[in-house]
N, C-alpha and C positions, 0 to 999 in steps of 0.2 A: 594515596596509593596510585601508582601510575599504571596505565593500561598499555601493554606492548602494542606498538603500531606496526611492527614488522617482524617477520621471522623468515629466515632463509629456508626454503623448502626444496628438498631433493626432487628433481623432476621424475615423473613416472610415465610409463608407456601410455600412448594415446588410448589404447583399448581398455586400460584400467581406469582412466580418468572419469568416465561416467559413474562408476561405482563409488569412487571417492566423493564426487559431487553429491550423490544421493545419501551417502553415509555421514557426511560432516554435519555437525550441529550448526544451526543458522537462525537468525532472527528475520522475521518479515515485518517491514516497516511501512509498506504501501499496499494495503489490501482493503478494497471497498467491500464490506460484508454483503451489501445488496448485489454486488457484482460477482458473488460466488453462488448465486441462486441458479442452479442447474435446471434445464428445461423439464427434467423428470419431476423435480420438486415443485416447479411452477405449476405443472399440471396437477400434481397431487394436492397442493394447497388450493388451487382454483376449485377443484372438486369438493374438497373439505369445506370450503367457505362459500360455495355457490357463486363464484365469480366467473363471468363470461370473459374469455380471452379470444382474440381474433385469429386463432390458429387451430387447425383440425387435429394436429398430432404433435408429439414431441419432435418428430422429424421435420414437420413444417416449420416449427419454431426455430429449430437449429439451422435450418436452411435460410432463415431470414437474417442470420448473423453475417451479412455481407456488407461490412461497413467500409466507407470510403474516407471518413474523417470522424472527428470527435462527436460532432452533432448528430450524425446518422446513427452512431452507437447510442448516444444518450436517449434518443427518441424511443428505441426499443427497450433500453434499460429501465426507463420510468414505467413503461407498460408492464414489464415483468414484475416490478415491485408492487403493482396494484393488487396482487393476491395476498399480500401481507396485511393481516387485519388483527390478529390476536397474539397475546403474549407467546403462546406455544409456537406460532408461526415464526416469530423472530428467534426463538430458541432453536427450533429445528434447522433454520437456515444457518445460524452461527455454528451449531453443533456439527453439521455436515462439513463445513469448512474446517473446523478445528480437528476433526478426525483426519481429514486429508493432510492438514498441516503436520500433525503428529507423525503420519506415515512418511512424510518428507523430511523428518528430523528437524522440523521447525520447533525450537524450544522456547522462543519468545515471539509473540505477535502483538502488534499495536494496530488494532483494527479500526478503520474509518467507518462511521455510519452517518447517514443523511436524514436527520429527523424531519426536515421540512418536506421530504418526499412522502412522508407518512402523515404528519400532522395536517397538511393541506388536504388530505383525503378524509380527515375526521378521526384518525387514529390518535389516541392520547399519548403524550410523551411518556407517561409512566408505563404504558403497554410496551413501547419500544424498549425502554430502559430495562424493565423487568426481565424481558425475554433474553436480551443480549447479555445482561449482567449475570444471569443465572447460568448461561452457557459458559461464560468466562470462569466462574467459580468452579463449575463441574470439570472444566478442562484441566485445571490445576490438580484437582484431586484424582481424576480418573485417567488423564492422558499424560500428565507431567508437562503440560504446555502452560507457560505463564502468559496469560492473555489479558490485555487491557484495551480500553476503548478511547477513541479520539472522535469528538463530535465535529462534523464538517458543516460549514455554511455553504449553501448553493450560490455561486457567484452570479448566476443569471438573474437572481432575485435581488431585492434591494437591501441596503444596509439596515434599514428599519426592520425588515423581515428578520434579518440576522439577530438584531437586538431582541426582538420579540422571542425568537427561538432560544436565545441565551437565557432570558428570564424564565421561560418555561422549563429549561433544563436545570437551573440552579438548585431547586430542591433535591436534585439527584447528583450533586456535584461530586460526591464521593465515589460515583460509579464511572467517571471518565477523567482521564489524566490531562487531556489537552484539547485544543480546537484546531481545525484546519479549514481550508478553502478549496472547493472543487467545483465540478461542472464546467460549463462552456467557458474556455479561457479567453478566446479572441473577443475583443471588445469589452472585456470586464477586467481591467487591470487591478492589481492588488490594492492600490491606494483607494479604490472605491470602498474598502472595508477598514480604513485606517482607525476610525473611532471605536468600532466594536473590538478590534484586536487590541487596542490600547486598554480597553476595559477588561478584556480577558487576561491581559498581562498583569493588571492591577490585582486581579483575583487569584493570580498564582498559577494559571494554567500554562502548560507547555504550548508552544505555538509552531505550527507548520503551515505550509501553503503550496498548492500546485502552482508551478511557474516554469516557463521555458519548456513546455511540451510542444504545443503548437505556437505559443506566444513567443515574442522576441526576448533576447537577453535583458532588455530594459525591464521586463516584468520580474526577472530574478532580482535585479538591483532593487526594485520597489519592495519586493517581498522582504528583502534583507533590511533595507534602510527605513522603510515606512512602517511595515508591519512588524519588523524586528523578529522575524521567525528564527527558530533554532535549526530548522531542517528544511530543505527544498525538495518538494515532491516532483519527480521527473528531472527537470533542469538540463536536459540533453542539448538544448540550444546554447548553453553556456560556452561551448567550444568556439562559438563565433565571436567571442569577446575575450581577448587575451587578458585584459585588466580584470575582468570578472573571474576568469579561471584562477588568476593569482590570488584574488581576494578569497575565493572559496577554499583554496588550498591552505592559505595562511591561517584563516580563521577556523579551519577544519569543520566546515559546514557540510553535513552529510547530504548526499543526493540519493533519493530513493528511485532508482532507475528501473524501468519495467520493459525489458526487451521485446517480449512477444506482443505486448500491448502496442509498443511503438511500431512494430511490423504490421499488426492488424489495422492500425489507424493511419498507415501510410506516412508515418513520420520519417521512416527510412524505407527505401524501395526494396531492400532485402536484408536479411539478418546479417549477412557478411559485411555489410556497410555500416553496421551499428558502431557508435563511437565510444562504447564502454571502455575499450582498451585506451583510447586517448584520454578519457577522464582519469583512469588509473595512472597512466603515465604522467599526467599532470599533477599527481600527488593528491588528488581529491578523494574524499571519503565516499566513494561511490558504492552502492549496494545493489543487489538484484532482488526484484520483487515481482509479484504476479498481477497486481492492479485489480482487474476484473476477470478472474480466471475462467469463469463459466462462459464468458463471451469471447475471450481472447485466446482460448485454446491451450491453456497450460497453467498448472499450479507451480509451486516453487521449483521442484526438481526438474520439471520440463523446461522452465525458463533457463535454468543453469545448463542442462545438458545440450539443449538446442543451440544456445548462444555460444557455448564453448566449441561445439562442433563447427559452427559457421565462422567463427572468428579466430580460431586457433589459440585461444587463451590456454594457459598452463596451470599446473598444480599450484604454482606460486600465486597466480592470480586468484585461484580458488580460495586459498588461505586468506589472502588479503580481503576479498569480498566478504567472506564470512566474519573475519575479525572486524571489518568496517561495520557490518550489521550490528554487532554488539556494541561497538563504540558509539554508533549513532542512535542506539536505543535509549529510552528514558528510564533506565534502571540506575541504581547507584554504582559507585566505583567498585565496591566489593563484589557485586553481582556481575559486573562486566568482567572483572578479573576471573571469576569462577567460570563464566561462559568461555572465555578464551582458554582457560586451562582444559576445559572439555574439548575444545576445538583442537588444541595441541595433542591431547591424548588420542583423538581420532586419527590425526595425521601420523602420529608415532605408530599406531597400530597398523596403519596402511603401509607404512614404509617397511 
């Protein structure tokens, strides 16, 4: 069964485009569930669990979200995660995101989680897994959102740590569909994790990795050729390498692009200079995602509407990005076809 990769879409007036972007079904393939932890929930969980945090109020915490690069963001991100201690905490965090995803017409989400952030604080792997998995099950039944989990290794830690995390997670292997690589990119090239990714490939997991956000195009090549990933998370630096762009287009390697995150972390000086259009024009399977929306100022629909307003992308691009999100997802061909049918119906209704 083939998945349609293109459809000619009649252009619509600019004032109607935001409504189309909000209404169209879409998949989110790059969301760190810990990065959806809003300040209000951080404070509620801190109070519930008796955890002291170094901010006097929700407003003080939100005011601290003045990041200049990936590392300054990660410092506060890990501090926020310290309030997550019990199964219900992980459930509440995931459920809050899943309700927002449903409101944004996200019908499929493949959520990253960072177990090392929690196990190194003494939280059991089962606690993390049970809370997140229960939220995914409930999302399908109560929200109509198909949610799955991808376990990410923290690249600033060692490969030995990653192997230990994998072993801890294997008793729960039916609860996550893949593995990824995230955290501080610069100085931690993908090949640092070659052996653990080879093991995960043997075990049948889907493979993804952050590459080419702040790191160079060489990191994207390594993710493809050494780690043998199926999807590149971010990848915006790929436009600096014509041969890499050709490779990504030919092999139809999805890129999970996160525009508002790129803006907040100063990957681009302003949203109008984002290279999403160049990725699409190059024939790449680029997608739009929210990354760490509590910290970067926008969930899925806000990423779409602000990026389209700043870059002049059209209804044709909207269809392509949504179709790409389904093509890039880890569902079977029949499910992809069904999702694209829903997408086409939404565009037909709008026309």
